[in-house]
N, C-alpha and C positions, 0 to 999 in steps of 0.2 A: 504494500501498499504505500508506504513510501516513497520507494523508486517510483512510482505511479504518479505520484504527489506533485515529487520535485520535474518529472517530464512535464509533467501539464505545466509545470511553472514557465520549464524552459522553453515552451512554446506560448507565453504570452508575445505579444506584437508590442512594439514601441509603444505602439497609441495605450493599447491595454494599463502597462507599468507606468508610463509618463504620468498622464492625467491623475491618480491618486496621488501619486509620491508626491507630483505638487501639491495638491489640496493637506497632506499633511507632514510635509515639510514646511510650509507657509504657512502656518494658519494665523498668523497674527500678524503679521505685515500690512502697510495701508494699502487701500485699494489702487493707487496707482502704481504703488510696485508689484504687487501681485499682476495688473495686468501688463505691467513690463515683462516678467517671470514667462507669463503665460504667451506672449508673443514669440517667445524665445522656444520654447517649445512647439508652441505652433508651426513654426519654421521647420523644428525638426521633424514633426510629425506629417508634416506635407511630402517631406523628400523621404523616407524611410520608414514611415509610421504605420507600414502595412508586414514589416519583418519582422522574424520573431526577433527579441530580444537578444538571445542567444547565438544567432548569428551575425550580429554589427562585428564589423569590421572597421581598421580606422581609415580604410579609403569611402566608407559610407559616411565617415562624420565629417572626412574632405569636402566631399561633394556637395554636404548640407552650408557648409561654407561658400563655395566657388559657387552653389547654384541662388543661395537665399542671401546673402551677404555683397553681392558685388554692391561697389561703392560705396561701405558702410564705414565709419570712422574706426579707428583702431579700438578706442574705450567700445564701442559700441560687439564687435567681435571681444575684447577681451570681457566683455558680461558672456554672453554665450558661452564662450569657453569655459567659463567657470561653473554655470550652469550644466551643462551639458557632464563634464570631469563628475560635478555630485551626482548629478542624476545616474552616472552608469558606474559609482562607487558604491551607491546605495543597491544597487544590483548586484553587485559580485558580492558584499558581506549577506543578499537573503539569497546570495546561492547561484544564482541565473546566469553568469557569466565566471571566465575564472580568468579577466584579465579586463582593464579597462579599454576601452578603443577610442576614447575619448583623449584620454591621457599620454598615448603612443606619441611619438616626436616626427614620425608620417603623418600624423590629423592634424600637426600643427595648423590653426587658419590661415590664410594670407595676409599680408600685409592692408591693413586700414587705409583708407586715406587720412587726411590730416585735418582739422578744426579748420570750417572755411572760417576763416578771419582776414581781417586786414586793413590797414591804414585809411583813414577814410584823406581822398584829396583836398588839397587846399579851396578849391570853386564850394566843395560841399562842406567845409567846413565855414566857409561866408554864408551859404545858403542856411546851416544853421542856426549862425549868430544874427542874423537879421532878419529870416522869414519864420513865420509861427509861432514868433515868439509870446501868444499870450495862450497857446493851448498848454493844457494840464499837463500834458505827457515832460513839457519844454524842461522845468525843471530836473526831472528825471535824467533827460537826454543830456543836459550839460553838466550833472554830475557825475557819469558815466564819461565823458569826455573829457574833462576838467578836473577829475578826483580819481579815474580807474575804478571806481564800481564794479563788481561783476551786478547785472542784471537782478537776481533775485535779492543781492544786496539792497540793493535801489528801493525795492518793493518796501521790504522793512523801515525805512528809513524814515525818521518823526524829525521833522527841523529842528525845534525848539528843544529837545531831548540832546540829538547826536551832534548838530552845529554850533560849535563855540565858536562864536562872534570875535569874543574877548580875545582869545588866545590862536586867532585865526587857524584851527583843525575840525576837521570832522574825527568824530569816534564810533567807529561804528563796534555795536559788542550783540545785537540782534541779528535773526538770519530764517528768510521761512524755509518750510520743508512739504513740502507734500503730503495732504492728509484729505485723501480722495476728492473733492471739488473744489477742497480751500487750499488755505497752506496754514501752519501751524508753527508758531513764529517762538523760537527758542533761542539761547546764546550759543548754540551747538555751529560752528560754518563748516566749511567745506575743507578749510587746515587750521591746524593748530596755530596756524597766524592770520588765521579771517578776523580776528579781536584786534583792534588797530587803530593808530591816529592815521590821518593822510592831511597835510597841510591843504589850508582851504587859499585858494588861488583866485587873484581881485577878477578875472572874468566871471567866477561861479559865485564868488561872493556878493557881486553886485546883482546876481538874476536871485539869491535866497535872502537875502537879508529883506527883512520887513515880512517874509512868507513865515506862516504856521500850517501847523498839523503835519499830514502826512506826505512823503517827497511826493509823491504819486496816488492819486486816488482812482475809483471807479466814477462814472457818469454821476454818481449819486452821492460823491461823497463819503465812500466808506473806503476803506482798507482794498487793495486789490486782491483777488484772487486769479487763478491761470486765464481762467473766460476774459475777465477783464480788463487783464493786463495785456492779453491778444488784442482785446477791443480799442485798447486804450493805442497802441503801437501803430496798429493798421490806421487808425483815425490820421494819428500824427501824419505817418506815411501818405495818405491821401490828403492830405492839408497841403504839405511840402509841395507834394505833384503837382498840385494844382495851382499853388502859387509860383512855381519854377516856371511852368507852362503857359502860364497865365489864363487857365480855363478848365474847368473837369474835365476828364477823360473821355466821358460819352459825348462833350462835344469835338473833340478832334477828328475833323474833315467832315465836319458837319455843318461850320460857321459857313456864312455868307462870303465872307472872306475865305477861306480854305476850297468852297464851292469852285469862286472862280479862279482861283489858283490852277483846280485839277481843271477843270473847264477850258482855259491856256496853256494846258499842256504840262505845266508846272511841276515840281513838285514840293510838299509839303514839308515843313519843317518838322526834324525829327521831334518826335515825342520824348522828352527824357523823362527815366525813373529815377525815383530816389531809391538806390539799390544800398542800402545799407542795413544793417542788422545790429540789437544792442551791444553784440560782442566786439563789433567794430570800433566802438565808442571806446570801449576799453582799450582795445588793441592800439588806438590811436594815441591814448593818453602815456601809454610806457613807448611808444615812438619818439613821442613829443619829450619828453625824459630822457630818455636816452639820447634824443638831439643834443639836449643843452646840455648835455655831461653828466646826469645824473648819475653816480656811482650805483654801479649793476643789485648791490645787497643793500643799498638804500630804495632803488626801484621796487628790489623783491618783496621789501616790507612794506612799500606803500602799496604794493598789487596783491600783497594777502598770501603771496605763494611760500610753500615749507623752503623750497632750495630755488638756485636761480638757473635750473635748468628749462621749465616750462616759458621761461622770458626768453633765452635766448634761443628754443627749438620754436617756439610758436609766434609770439611778441613783438620782438628786437629784430622789427623790420629796418631795413637800412634805407631812409630817404632816401631822396634826390640833394636834398640840404646838405645832409650828413656826408654823402659823398662828395659832392663840390667843396664842403669843407675840409675834407680829408685831402682832397684830390689838393689842394690849396698848401695845405701842409708837407704834402711830399715836395710840391715845387720849391718852399722856399727853403 
């Protein structure tokens, strides 16, 4: 009977085993975390869900990565590998497999894409400083751009509590964490250096001085949740594109002037998109600091990183200004 039961277990498919495993392994995590894990598991099931778990080999895991994780980031691939390794560790502990195919070196995932951030251009900086300055997202935009705070950190900031105008510093000590459809705010940041002081630079001081309450709020004046944050950012992008182009996008090509251009065989002016994401603003702060000669460990401290590797790898873009300055040094 024991051999028959063991044989039945060995005939379980990946999906038969994986779904109950997820429920019993992560019973108390936040809903958003569970959803993320379930998505990874669904990728595995889509590729090899019908295969008996005892028959899974490293090349099967490799095929999951190559098929289901094209153009995904390194961090996303890393989280998938951790989950698959834990899943098959449990299967081995339950006696269903002899070795873990997800931990075999031949099953190692491919190198993912680097995070998509870039420093903004001088033209984009000028737009930000002069257009849509009355938008409710503008204080947060300027704080990400001139203090380098992470977008989640901006969501947690309360101006009169966190901005010390007397000493010209910003004190970060509260951070949001996903809890279902809303954020839970705690003193636990992304790294051990998340709690930090950042200098309050003059352009940002001018924007924040005299203001109180949340750095960014929903349309109803409440602390943002994931939905209202996205709504606020989309609204800001819409406002910027309308101001840059001088019209709502729905009227592009439909105004009398544009129709006449088309009728006369001319070419319409190019529609200019405000192609910026919040982390581009943080990226730009780091580039600005490094262009100004700020020592890298000071920059690391202001950015809230545990070490300087992330700055060198992702954020420390060499701008045209810095290249020109270095060229002049060489000439001298």
